[in-house]
C-alpha positions in Angstrom: -70.8 34.2 62.6 -68.3 33.4 65.0 -67.8 35.6 68.2 -63.4 35.2 67.3 -61.2 36.8 64.5 -58.0 35.3 63.6 -55.3 38.2 63.2 -52.8 37.2 60.6 -49.4 38.7 61.4 -46.7 37.5 58.7 -43.5 39.8 59.4 -41.7 40.9 56.1 -38.3 41.9 57.8 -36.2 41.2 60.8 -38.6 42.7 63.9 -37.4 44.9 66.8 -39.7 43.7 70.1 -37.6 45.3 72.7 -38.2 44.4 76.5 -36.8 47.4 77.6 -34.4 50.5 76.4 -31.6 50.2 73.8 -28.3 50.0 75.2 -25.3 51.8 73.8 -22.9 51.4 71.2 -20.3 49.8 73.5 -20.1 46.0 73.1 -21.0 44.9 76.5 -24.3 46.3 76.2 -27.0 44.0 76.1 -30.7 44.9 73.9 -33.2 42.0 75.2 -35.6 41.2 72.8 -39.1 38.7 72.8 -39.2 36.4 70.0 -42.9 37.3 69.0 -45.0 40.8 69.0 -46.3 41.3 72.9 -49.8 42.0 73.2 -49.2 45.9 73.5 -47.2 45.4 70.2 -50.1 44.2 68.4 -52.8 46.7 69.9 -50.2 49.1 68.7 -49.9 48.0 65.5 -54.2 47.5 65.5 -54.4 51.4 66.3 -52.0 52.7 63.8 -54.2 50.3 61.2 -57.0 51.8 62.6 -56.0 55.1 62.6 -56.5 55.7 66.4 -55.9 59.0 67.7 -55.5 58.7 71.7 -55.5 62.3 73.6 -55.0 63.6 77.1 -53.2 60.0 78.1 -49.8 61.0 78.8 -49.7 62.8 82.2 -49.5 60.0 84.2 -47.2 58.3 82.2 -44.9 61.4 81.8 -44.9 62.4 85.9 -44.2 58.5 86.8 -48.1 57.8 88.3 -49.0 55.7 85.3 -52.4 54.5 85.7 -52.8 53.0 81.9 -54.7 55.7 80.3 -53.4 55.1 77.1 -53.8 51.3 76.8 -57.4 51.9 78.2 -58.4 54.2 75.8 -56.8 52.3 72.9 -58.9 49.2 74.1 -61.9 51.1 74.6 -61.4 52.6 70.5 -60.2 49.2 69.3 -62.9 47.2 70.8 -65.5 49.3 71.9 -65.1 48.1 75.4 -66.3 51.6 77.8 -66.2 52.3 81.3 -63.1 49.9 81.8 -60.9 51.1 84.8 -57.1 50.4 85.5 -58.4 48.0 88.5 -60.8 46.2 85.6 -57.3 45.8 83.3 -54.9 44.5 85.6 -57.5 42.0 87.3 -59.3 40.5 84.5 -60.5 37.1 84.9 -62.1 36.7 81.5 -61.8 35.9 77.9 -59.0 38.1 77.0 -59.5 40.2 74.1 -56.7 39.0 72.1 -54.9 35.6 72.7 -52.0 34.0 71.1 -50.0 34.0 68.8 -49.3 30.3 67.4 -46.6 30.2 64.4 -48.3 29.0 61.4 -45.8 27.4 59.3 -46.7 28.0 55.6 -44.7 25.1 54.4 -46.8 22.1 56.2 -49.5 23.5 57.1 -48.8 23.0 61.0 -48.5 25.0 64.5 -45.8 25.4 66.4 -45.2 26.7 70.2 -41.8 27.4 72.0 -41.0 25.9 74.7 -38.0 27.4 75.5 -35.2 26.6 73.5 -37.1 25.4 69.8 -40.6 24.9 68.8 -42.3 22.2 68.8 -45.2 20.8 66.6 -48.9 21.4 68.5 -50.2 18.1 68.3 -46.9 16.5 69.9 -46.8 19.5 72.3 -48.4 17.1 75.3 -46.8 14.0 75.3 -43.6 15.8 74.9 -44.6 18.0 77.9 -45.3 15.1 80.1 -42.1 12.9 79.1 -40.4 16.1 80.3 -42.4 16.4 83.6 -42.0 12.4 84.2 -38.4 13.2 83.8 -38.1 16.3 86.0 -40.0 14.6 89.2 -38.7 11.3 89.0 -35.2 11.4 87.5 -33.7 8.6 85.4 -30.3 8.8 84.0 -30.7 7.1 80.6 -34.2 8.4 79.9 -34.6 11.0 76.6 -38.2 13.1 76.5 -40.5 11.4 73.9 -38.9 12.5 70.8 -40.8 15.1 68.4 -39.9 17.4 65.7 -38.2 20.4 66.7 -37.8 23.2 64.8 -35.3 26.5 65.1 -37.5 28.5 63.5 -36.6 32.2 65.6 -32.8 33.4 65.3 -31.7 36.8 66.7 -28.8 38.8 65.5 -27.6 42.3 66.7 -27.0 45.5 64.7 -25.6 49.0 65.6 -27.8 52.2 64.8 -25.6 54.8 63.3 -25.9 58.5 63.3 -24.8 60.3 59.7 -24.1 64.0 60.1 -24.7 65.2 57.0 -22.7 68.7 57.1 -19.7 66.9 57.7 -20.2 63.5 56.3 -19.0 61.5 59.7 -21.0 58.5 61.0 -21.0 57.6 64.4 -22.6 54.4 66.3 -25.6 55.7 68.4 -26.7 51.9 70.1 -26.8 48.0 69.6 -30.5 47.0 68.5 -31.1 43.0 68.4 -33.3 41.9 65.7 -35.7 38.5 65.9 -35.0 36.9 62.3 -38.1 34.2 61.2 -36.1 31.5 59.4 -39.2 29.9 58.0 -42.2 30.9 55.7 -44.6 31.6 58.6 -47.5 33.5 60.3 -48.4 34.4 63.8 -51.7 33.7 64.5 -53.5 35.5 67.5 -57.5 35.7 68.5 -59.5 38.8 68.8 -62.6 39.1 70.4 -64.8 39.9 67.6 -66.5 43.4 69.0 -69.7 44.7 67.9 -68.9 48.0 67.8 -65.4 50.2 68.0 -63.2 51.0 65.4 -62.3 47.2 64.9 -66.0 46.1 64.9 -67.1 49.1 62.5 -64.1 47.9 60.0 -64.9 44.0 60.1 -68.6 44.9 59.2 -67.9 47.4 56.3 -65.7 44.8 55.2 -67.4 41.8 55.4 -70.9 42.4 56.6 -72.4 42.2 60.3 -73.8 38.4 59.6 -71.5 37.3 56.8 -68.5 35.1 57.5 -65.3 36.7 56.8 -63.8 33.2 55.7 -60.0 33.0 54.5 -59.8 35.8 51.9 -59.2 38.9 53.9 -57.0 41.1 52.5 -53.4 41.5 54.0 -52.5 45.2 55.2 -49.0 46.7 55.6 -48.6 48.0 59.1 -45.9 49.5 61.4 -44.8 46.6 63.9 -42.4 46.7 67.2 -39.3 49.2 67.3 -36.8 50.8 64.5 -39.7 51.1 62.1 -40.1 47.3 61.2 -43.5 46.5 59.4 -45.6 43.3 58.7 -48.6 42.6 56.9 -52.1 41.7 58.8 -55.1 40.4 57.7 -58.5 38.7 59.5 -59.8 35.3 59.5 -62.7 33.8 61.1 -61.9 32.7 64.1 -61.9 29.1 65.8 -62.0 28.3 69.7 -60.2 25.0 69.3 -57.3 26.9 69.3 -57.1 27.4 72.7 -56.9 23.8 73.8 -58.2 22.5 76.5 -56.5 20.7 79.9 -54.8 21.4 83.5 -51.4 21.2 81.7 -50.6 25.0 79.6 -47.7 26.4 78.1 -47.4 30.1 77.9 -47.8 32.1 74.6 -47.1 35.1 76.1 -45.0 36.1 79.4 -47.2 36.1 82.6 -47.3 39.3 84.4 -47.1 39.4 88.3 -46.4 41.6 91.3 -44.1 40.3 94.2 -43.2 42.6 97.2 -41.5 40.2 99.2 -39.4 37.1 98.7 -41.0 33.6 100.1 -44.3 34.0 99.1 -46.5 31.1 97.9 -47.9 31.0 94.1 -51.4 31.8 95.7 -50.4 35.1 97.4 -48.4 36.5 94.4 -50.8 39.1 92.4 -50.8 37.5 89.0 -50.0 34.1 90.2 -52.8 32.8 91.9 -54.2 30.8 89.3 -51.2 28.6 88.9 -50.8 25.7 90.8 -47.3 24.4 89.7 -44.7 26.1 87.1 -42.7 24.2 85.7 -40.3 26.2 83.7 -39.1 26.1 80.0 -37.1 23.5 78.5 -33.6 24.5 77.8 -30.9 22.5 77.2 -32.0 19.8 77.8 -33.8 20.2 80.8 -36.7 22.2 82.5 -35.7 25.5 84.1 -37.6 28.3 86.1 -37.2 31.5 85.0 -38.0 35.3 85.6 -37.8 38.2 83.9 -38.6 41.8 83.7 -40.7 42.7 80.7 -41.5 46.5 79.9 -45.2 47.1 78.5 -43.9 48.7 75.1 -43.0 52.2 74.3 -45.7 55.0 73.7 -45.7 56.9 70.6 -48.0 59.1 71.4 -46.3 60.0 74.9 -42.9 59.6 73.7 -41.9 57.5 77.0 -41.7 53.6 77.7 -44.0 52.6 79.8 -43.4 50.4 83.5 -41.4 47.3 83.6 -42.9 44.4 85.4 -42.1 41.3 86.8 -42.8 38.2 84.2 -42.8 34.3 83.9 -41.1 34.2 80.0 -43.0 33.1 76.9 -42.9 29.2 76.7 -42.9 28.0 80.8 -45.1 25.2 81.5 -47.1 25.2 84.2 -50.3 23.5 85.9 -53.5 25.7 86.5 -55.4 25.0 89.6 -59.0 23.5 89.5 -60.9 26.2 89.6 -59.1 28.0 87.0 -59.4 25.3 84.4 -61.5 27.7 82.2 -58.8 30.5 81.8 -57.3 31.6 78.4 -54.9 33.6 79.6 -53.6 34.6 83.5 -51.8 36.7 85.2 -51.8 40.9 85.2 -53.0 42.5 82.1 -55.0 39.4 81.0 -57.6 40.8 79.4 -54.8 42.2 76.8 -53.5 38.8 76.1 -50.5 38.5 78.5 -50.0 35.3 79.7 -52.2 33.8 76.6 -52.5 29.9 77.1 -52.0 26.9 74.9 -54.1 24.7 77.1 -52.8 20.7 76.8 
């Protein structure tokens, strides 16, 4: 029996995967989104599916002294991980409980990964990345990156949420929300550590047996995913460690969370980036650009408030790992949950 499980997520409609609070209806308000569900969104969907009930986790979140108690309890309930502290969650350096996703195209049976503007087929990713790094380090005016298949799998669209006063029949604009539209027939493939206990372990053992493989016939289940009441189908299959890849070059599948309290710090001095030797950036408009972002850790429906916002390198960033971190499957703060998931090349 594999110690990994594939979680397959099939979106049924455009998803709202917001990075922060929604803007108002004014034309200048901007709602930022991520293109794939982040780890806290996936954990929330699993918690919803497994009927997790959290208790006594809101005090710190509401009064501003957040200590990850809701995420700790959620992980404990789903995976059966006991005695986890906030420091364990933040500084974890083992295999993550959740990793991914890769984008699986049903039409051609291939995996795709974002490096910025477009998605590139996984088997062509290494030669493409090596060619754009070579161009970055030794610019040649007429030299173009290695030609590979590129797809525009994801598009964003903006919609206005409205409020309807049924007593008067009036409609007013409340907010603007940006949605992620998937243009192709895709599945998002995550890897989960298969737990021996916890609600997920119990469900898998009950559904598929404690010693039998899941196979490829897991039933699809409808669950909420992200904000604005959006839904998706999820199912489980046997996992495959080969999806992780290998090598010192890597593309981030999820944002790498970090904490930097002053300018001019070396990578080795920045909390969360200690394992990174080089940051090459994301590929946009024909060249590599190093970008940073502010990423919210999601909305806690139990507490009715948003979790804190942290600094991050966005998904699709190309990095080089330090040799001593060559076995890392994810890096950065909260890598235990799947933030900083890496596809190694």
